[in-house]
N, C-alpha and C positions, 0 to 999 in steps of 0.2 A: 838520145836518151831522155833529155829534158822534154822534148816534144811529146814523147810517148807518155810520160807522167802527166803532162798537161792534158793530153787527149783523154786519158783515163779518168782524170779528175772531172773534166767536163761531162763525160759520159755518166759518171757516178752521180753528179748533181742533177742532171736531167732525168735519169732513171728514178732517183729518189723523189724528185718533185712529181713525176708521173705516178709513182706508186702512192704517194700521199693523196694526190688528187683523185686517183681511181677509187678511193674509199668514199668519195662524195659524189652525189648525183649531178652536180652542176658546178660551174665556176662560182656561183653565188655561195653555195655551201662551203666550198674551199676557202673563199674569202672570209666567211664567218669563222671558219676554223683558224685562219691566220690571225684574225682580229682577237679571237679568244686567247691565243697564245700571247699576243701583245698585252692584253689586259692583265693576264696572269703575271706577266713580267713586271708590269707597272705596280701591281699590288704588293710586290715584294719590296718596293721602295718605301721606307718609313723614316719619320723624323728621328734624329738622334738627340737624346736628352741625357744630361748628366747632373748629378747632385754634388754641388761643391761642399766641402766640409766646413766652410767658414760662413759666418752670418753676413747678411747684406743689409745695409741701411740705405733707404731710398726716400725720395720725397714724393708726396701725392697730395693734391688738394691743399697745398700750402703747409702740410704737416710732415713730420719725419716719422717713419715707421721702421721698427726693428723686426725683421723676419727671422725665421730659422734658416736652414741651409737653402741656398738658391739653386735653381735648376739650370745647369749649363752644359750637360754632357750626357754620357750614357751610363754610368754605373750608379744610377739611382736605386735606392732600396726598394722601389716599386718593381724593379726588373729582376727576373731570375735568369735572364738570357736575352738575346736579341729579340726585341719586339714582344717581350713577355713581362707582364706585371705580376708582382708577387701576391700570394694569397694573404688575406687578413683572416686569421684563424680563430675559431671558437667565439664568434660574435653573436651575442644574444639578439635574436631576430623577432620582431613583432609584425603583426598583420595590420594593414590599413587598406582603405578602399575609397574610391572616388564616390563622393556623396555621404561619407561617414559624418555623423553628427558628433559634437563634443561629448566627452564622457569624463569620468574621474581621472583616468590616466591619459586622456587625449583631449587637451583643452582647446585645440584648434579644429574648426570644421574643415572637411576636405571637399567642399564644393568648388574650391579654387586651389590652385597650386602656387608655389613660389614664382612660377613663370607664366601662369595662365589664370587670369582672374575668372575666366568662364570655363574652367576645367570640366565640370559636369556636362555642360552643353557641348564642349568640344568632343568629349568622350561619347556622348550620345545618350546618357542617362545614368542611373544609379547602378554601380557595379556590385550588385547584391552578393554579399559574402556567404549567404546561406547555401550550403551544398545542394539543397533541394531546389534552389532557384538557378542552378548552373548546370551546364552540360558542355563537355568538350572545352573546358577552361574559360567559357564565356557565359554571361547571363543568358537565360532562355528567352527573355522578353525583348531583346533587341540585339543587333549586330554592332559591336563597338566600332567607333570611327577612329579610335586610337589603339595602340598595342595594349592588350589586357595584361601583358607581362611587364609590369613597371615596378620601380623601387624608389625609395627616398634615402638619401644620405645626408648627414648633418653639416652640409656646407652649401652656401650660396655665393656665387661669384659676383652678384649684383646687389647693390643696396642703395635705396633712394634714387633709382634710375641711373646709377653710375656703376661702372665696373670697379670692384674693390681694388685698392692699391696693390695688395699683395698677390692678386690673382695671376698676374703675368709671371711672378716668380715661383709660385707653388703648383700651378696646374701644368702637367707635363706637355699637354698638347695645345697650350694656349696660343703659341705663335702661329701654328698651322690653322687653328680654328677661329681666331679672332676676326670679327667683321667690323664692329664699331663699339664705341663706349656705351655701356648699358645693355648690350646684348649678350646673353649668357653663352658660354662655350661648353656648358655642362649638360644642358637639356638634350635628351636623346642618346647619351653615351651608353654603350653596351657594357654589361657586367655579366660575369659568370657567378652563379650562386651554387654552392655545393653542400649537400646534406647526406651523410652516409656515402653510399655508392652512386647517388644520383646528382647530376649537374643540370641546372636550369639556366637559361639566358634571358635577360630582361633589360629594359632601357631605363635610364635615370630620368625621372619625370617630376620629382618634388624634393623638398628638403626636410630633413628630420631624421630620426625622432628628437624632438625637444630643442635641438640646436641648429643654427645655420652658420656657425663660425668656426667649426672645429676642423680646419684644414690639416692640422698636425696629425690627426687620425686618418682622415680620408686620403691624404696624399703622403703622409709620413709614417712614423713608427709608433706614435702614441696609441694607447687603447682608448675606447670610448669612455667618456667621463660619466660619473654616477648620475642616475636619473630615476624617475619614478618607476621605470620598467626594468629594474635590475641591470642598469647600465647598457641597455639596448643600443646597438650602433647601426642597425639596418632595419628599415621598414620594407615589407614586400606585399605585393598585391595578392588577392585571393587565387589568381591563376598560378602564381609562383608557389603559393602555399599548397595548392592541390597537386601540382606536378611533383613537388618534393615530399609531400606528405607531412607537412609541418604542423606542430601544435602551436599554441598561442605565443610561447616564448622559448622555442627551441634554439639551439646554437647552430650557426652555419659558418661556412667559410665563404669569402667572396674575393673577387679581383676584377679589375678592369680588363677588358679585352678589345682588341681591334676587330672591326666588323668581319674581316676576312677569317677570323678564328671562330666565328659563330656558325655552328652547323645548322642544317635545316631542322625544323621542329615546329611545334605548335606556336612558338613565339614569333614565327614568320608569317602568320596567316592574315592578321587584321591590322588596320590602322594607317591613317594618312601620314603619321609620323614614323612609321615602321620602315626601316631601310630596305628590308626584303620587298615590301609592297611597292615602295617608290621605284626600285630598280625593275620590278616586273612591269609596272606601268610604263616606264620609259622604254623598255624593250618592246612592249606591245605597240607603243606609239611609233617607234622607229620602223617596226615591221609593217604597220599599216601605211605609213608614208611611202616606204619602198614599194609595197604592193600597188598603191595608187599610182605612183609615178611610173612603175614598170608595167602597169596594166596586168599584173598577175603573172607575167612571164619571167623566165630566168634572165638575169642581167648578163 
């Protein structure tokens, strides 16, 4: 009886494998399918982060610092469930753009960012906010070399070329993203921005409005602090404005998202810093190498 069950099991496995492979034209296609399954499984693995209810005192640069709750597990207020960051609701949102000159409520020029002193050059030019000078969420005069869907939040994890002492305690993904002292772990992080029934996705590329030290709001439960723009707590690019149909100081909701949560959209089209673009290029390069090595034949 045991032998019969064993034989049936082997037959089922073989026939299942044959059925799966019959859906693909070659062993190469089937291997790609198997690799895709593996990659999807790996994407489900994520760091566990928890907010401790007690304060943490630690030493950095020879001084003692008092922080708020330290991050040590998973029930952080940022999460509404596994892998989910909570929404920051009803945040006054202002518009800024690469190349913007100083004005009454914008004292800092935007030809550089907190993490790129040559931001305008890296982007490829002036991100003209005039709707007449834009088409399909980008300027008509050039193709941007960075993602036109970008935002600023009022915290910088680097100051004076050094990583801030509290950064390791307050940034949920710090441990997984840290490379070296003085290198930000915030730049390029994806956010979802919601206005009404529409949701846009963008990357964190600058710090503001007005502040670069308010981690208690960005990663905690505080509200944005008063400022010249009605307590604005989020700056968004013209592309985000256009997708969401925002006015100059509309209220939005926002939250951090993992890249695997970001759907396809106009935010995935352009930019050397864009995760979508980087992955497409890597995939094309791997395909080109396999084609070259295989002479264009099935492996």
